[in-house]
Each structure stands twice: as structure tokens, then as C-alpha cells.
N, C-alpha and C positions, 0 to 999 in steps of 0.2 A: 437602469441598471444602479442599484442603491451601492454603496462603501460594505453592506454586509454583506448582500448577493457575490460582489468583487471577490471578495477573502473564498466564496464556497469555492471558487475555481481553481483555487491553490490548495485550498485542504488535501487533495492526494496526494499534493510533491511531499507533505510533510507526513503524512500515514505511510509514505512509501520509506520514507526514512526511521517508523517503528515511533512516531511520536505519539503517544497517548494521542485520544481525539481531545480535551481538554489541553494540554499542555500547545496541541500545535494550534488552538484557536488563540491561544495565550500570545503562542510567536508570533500570530499574524497581527493579531491587535496593535501589539508593539513597531513590529514592520511598518506597518501603516501608518504611525502616528508620528515615528523617525522619517516616515518617508516625505511627510507634509512637514515638519520641522526642516527640512534640510532643500526644500523646494520653495521654502518662504523666502517671498520678495524675487522668486524667480518667472520673468515675463514670458522666457522662453527656451530655449533651449542653451543657447550662446552663454548665456546668465548660468545656468547649473555648471556647462563645462567651467567656467573662469572660479565657479566654487572647488573643483578637484585639486589639490594642490597634494603634493609629495609630505609637508609638515603643516599642520594646521595651524603651530605656533606662530605668533599671540593674536591669533584672529580667530573667535571659536567659531567664525561666519563659514571657516571652511569646511571641507571635506576631506577626508583620505580615500585613497583609490581603490579601499576596501565597498565602502559606502553601495557606488552602482550593482554589485555586485548582490551584495548582502542582503538591499533595500529592494530589489529589481519589481518584485512584485506589486508594490507600495507605489513604486516609481510611476509602473506603467499605467495604474489607475487614478492615481493622484495627480499626475501634471496635469496643470491648466493650458498646456498646448498638447500637441501633439508629439508624440514622444518618439523619436529616429533611436530604437536598440543600436541598431548596427555603430553608427556614429558613436553613438553614448560607449558604447563599451573600445570602440577603438580608439576614441580619446583618454580613456579610460588606462590602457594598457599601452598608454605613449608615457606614462611616467614610472621613473624609476622609482626604487623600495624593495625592502623587504615585509611585503604583506603576505596575510591568512587571509587570501581572500579566491583560494583555487575550490575548497568545501563549496560555500556559498553556489559559484563558479557553475560546478558539478550537478550538484541541486537543482538548481534552477537552468541544467542547459538546454531544457524541452523550449523555453523559453525566450531565448536567444540563440540558438541552434539554427535556425530556420529562419535568419536575419540576415546569413552571412553564408559567404562563400565558401565552396571548400579550402578556398588557400587562406582564407582570412579566418577560419575557423583553426583551423594551424595554425595561423600570426598569434592567436588567441592565446592556445596551449601552452604556445611555446613561452610566451611571455610570463605564462604564470609559474613556469616550470624554473623560467630565470629570476623571476624578483621572488618567490615565495619559497624559493630550494627547497629543502627535507621536509616543511610542510607541504609544500606540492607535492613530493613523492608520496606521502602518508594519505592526502584525499583523492589523488589519483587512483591511489591502487584502491579505497575503498570504494570507487565509486568504477571502477573498469569495468564492471559488467555493462554500464550505461553507457561507458565511452566504448566499449567492444561494437553496440548495438548501432548509435548514434556515427560512427568514423568508419564503419565497414565498410566504406566507398574508399577511405582512405588508408590501406595497409600498411601504409611506410609511418605515417603517424602512430599509428596503433602501435609499430615494431619502435617507435620511438621512446614513445612513454611510458611502453615496456621495459625499455632499456634505461631509462632514468631511475624508473622505481626499483629495477634492480641494482643499479649502483647502492643506494637506500636499502636494500634487504629488506623493504617492506612490502613481503608478500603476504602474509597473515592476512590481509585485510582482504589480499583477493580471495585467497583459498576460503575463505569465509562466507562470504557474501558472493559467490559465483557459480553454479554448476562448472563443475569440471569439461562438461560437453559442450563447454560455450565459450572454451578459453581458445582461442587462434592456433589449432595443430602446430606451427613452424614456432609458438610458443610455451607449447601445452610440455615439453621435456625438461627445461627451463623451470616451470614453478613445481612439477612434479617430484624434482629431486627434494623438493622440502616437505614432502608430506611423509611423518613417519612409517618406517617398516614395520608395519605391527600389524595384529589384526584388527579389522574395522568392526565396531558398532554401531549399528544402526539404527535410526530414532528422528521424530520431528519435534519432541518435546526439549531438545536442545536448541534455540533460536536465535539465530546469525542477526544481527541488527548494525544498522548504521549510527544510532541515537539511542541513549542511556540520559535520562535524566541526574547522573552521578560522574563523579569526577575521581581517577583514582590517580596519581603521578606513574613517571615512568623511565624518574632519571635514575641516572650510576649507581643508586644505592636500592633499586626495584629489586634487581635480581640478586644481588646480597640477603635481603631480608628476605628473600622466598629461601633461601637455601638456608639461612638461620632458624627458621622455622620449622624446614622439615626436615632437614640433617643436622640442624648442630652446627654450630660455629665456635671458633677461638675469640672471635669480635665479640660475639654476646650469647653466651652459650646458656642464658638465662628465659631465650626468648622459643629453645626447642620447645616446639609442639603448641605455640600458638596461633592456632587455626584452626578454621572450621572447614569440614570435608563436605563438601554439596557433592549429593548423590540424587542419580535420577534414574528413575526405571532400574533403581536397585543396580544401577552402575554408579562409581565413584570418577567422577567427574574430573572434579577438580579443587583443589585447594586455595580459598581464601584468607590469605594472612593477615592476622588481628595485632601485626605487628607494622606502623607504621602506615601509609596509605592502604587500604582493603583491596587490592586489586587480587586476582585471582591467576594459580597456571596449572593449565590444563596438564592431568595425570592419564588421559589415554587420549586417541584420537573417535570420532564419530563423525559420521556422515550421514547427511538426509535425503529423502527421499526426491529430492530435487539434486544430488548429487554435490550439494557443496561442507565445507568443512568445519561445521560450528565451532568443534573442541579440535584441536592437535595436542597431542603429546608437547610438553614445554614453549606454546602459545600462553601466551599471557594477554589476560581483559578484565573488564569491568563488567558487571553486572545494575541490575537498576537499585534504586536507595533503597526500595522498597524491601527489597532480598537481602539488602545490605544490610540493613538494619536490624534485619529478621535475623541473619549469621549470628551479627555482632550481639543483639540479646543470646541467643540461643549460649555462645560462647562465656557472657557473662554467668549464666544458668549453669554448666557444663566444667567449665573450664577447659585444659588444655586436650588437641585430639578431639574436638567437638565434633558430632557429626550432623547435618540437616539434612533431613531430604524431602524434595522437592519434586511438586508436580510436571513443573518448566523451568526452564530455567534461558531466560533472556542475557546472551553473551554479547559482548560490544568487542572488538578486536583492535589489540592494542600492537604489541611485537613480540616477536619471537625473544623466548631468552637468549638466543645467541645474534643475536640481530644486531649486536654490537662488533660481533666477527665480520660481517655479512659474506663468511662461506655456509653453505649448507654443508659439508662436511662434517663443518663441528658439532651440525646438530645432531648427531649420532650417541655422543657422550653424553649430552643434555635429554636427551629419549631412554637412553640405558638408564639412567643416573633416575628417572623420572619412572620408569615401570617398575623398578626394584623397587623404589619406594610404596609404589602405587599397591604390590601384590604383598608388600607387610603390612600395609594397613589395610587391606583386607582383609585379610587373616584375623585380621585383629578385631573387628568392627563384624564378624558372624557371632563372636560372643558376648561383646560389651560396646557402649557408647563412649563411654568414659575410659581412656585408656593412654599407654603410652610406649613407647617405642623403643 
């Protein structure tokens, strides 16, 4: 089998994460190229194990414990020896450190899970929790649907993962990407507390995704910037109205702030036909680079309170506006505030496109 044929085997994993096909192929090209580089000089697996170190300084020939997960498809296909995936990952997880490896570990769950015993799989995930910490909480939430499916034989592990996610209030990614019917019954009540009490809009034209070709920060400034652009603020009242309002199916879905990073705050709760919630009021999201550019261009042309109507809107979940509180009861105040703002905005958009409130 040629390398190009081998890459085709892994393409569905990226398409399932909502990569455009061209981007998925480019990502696979990078993974395979990087895998060949890190395998250079390795005559056997022990040679490669010797390269895995907590710190790569000052030796550029070493690789961090992130690499075996992020490059797994390339390592499988490019290794000049028969790769023992089980031993590789157990060796990798023996290293300490604060690593961002949980997301590729979950993306490629299918590739390594079959090589592990139930206990070994639990050991790997628990070590990810211990080393990646908050980064692990988000990634495990984003892939919770896959975890629930693959770990159905280990309800105690699912419970532990869920409680870890709960500790960091990373519920938005679960609600965005997992049908509510697929959530284990014993966990559903804790999760449903984060769904705003309001009338649901149903559409499949707002699409929850696990990847976008874009970035927006979620630092401590993020909440303040959304407040300032939608409600005004003594901190910087000049940015009130610096938003592009996103409509889908004639419903006001969210507000993309044009001040600081262009993240989106949800202004209503939407459920799709699978039972997922691609938008929740007060949830914060990011969309594709293409739609972001379109929103920014509309804002330059129209000014404050710009309206952009879209046929479809892919949204990548980040966190609730109240995430830093870690308390679902605080969510009600945020939801009430944004519902009130949305109603005022909807009244204005029935008569004009460029307006103030």
C-alpha cells in the first residue's frame, strides 16, 4: 500500500471532526511528514521510546509526550518496524508534564483503544486527566460522545470523566456535540441543568463542529468584551454596538463581537434533529474563517449593529459566559440578560438593518 493510499484510511477521522476535505488532506500530509522526521534514525521501537522526553531542550532530536498521539496515523504507517501501539502509549503516558495531548488522543481513539485492555484504557485516560488538567477537561467534553460509545463497558470511568469535566464546568462542548438521548441517564440531570429554560428553536442549519479553521480567545477579557458590545460599559462605552448579528432561518442566533477577538455569544437556544444543542443562550462559540471574514466585511460596510443573514452556520463550542463561576445557577442571570437583549434587537431588525438600541 502506498503512503497516499494509507492516508485515505484516516481521512474519515478528520471529516468526522468537520475538517473540510482539502484541510483534512493537508493535515494528514503534515502528520505523515512529521512522523517520518521523528522516526529518523530509529531502527526499532526502543530507539523511538528513547526519544520521548519531558523536555526536548537542548536536544532537538527528542520528542515531547504529545507526539505519539498527535502523529499516531503517521507513526503506524511510516515506522520501519512493527509498531506496538499499546507499548508506545503506555510508555508515553509514563512521562509527567502538562501536555496538550488529550484532543489527538480522543480524535484517534479508534486507533489505540483496540490495543488496550479495559484497565489500560482507563490508565491512559486517567493519566491524561492528571497531566493535561484543564486542557483535558475541554477535550474530553468535546469528544464525550465518542467516550460514551467506546467506554460503555466501563461506567465507572465514564462517571470519573464526567465529574472531572464538571469540576471545570466544561459542559457546553458536550451539549453542542452529543445528542441528549446519548447521555448516560445517571449523568443527564447534572447536564440538563445547564440548558436554559426557554422555548427551543429547531433547525439543522446551525451545525455543531469539533474543528474550525479559525481562532478566538477565551481569556478573562472575553466576557467583558461581549458585555461591552451588547450592553454598554463604563469600561469602554464606545464599543457598544460593535457587533455583527448572525441570523439563520430568520432567527437571531448570536452576536459576533467586532471588538477584540471575533467570538460569538449565543442569543437563543437551538436544538437540531439529532437532539444536540448547537447554540445555547450565553454559550460562546467561534465559526469558520470564511464566515468571520464575511461578518467583518459586513460590519465595515454597515457599521454598528450589523445584520448578517446566513443559510448555514457552523459553530465550534468554547465555554459558557458563566464558566468561570462553575455554577449552573449563575447561568439564569446571563440567560435572562441575553434574552432581553435579543428581544430588543429582533424588534429593531424588523424595520432596519443598521440601527442602535
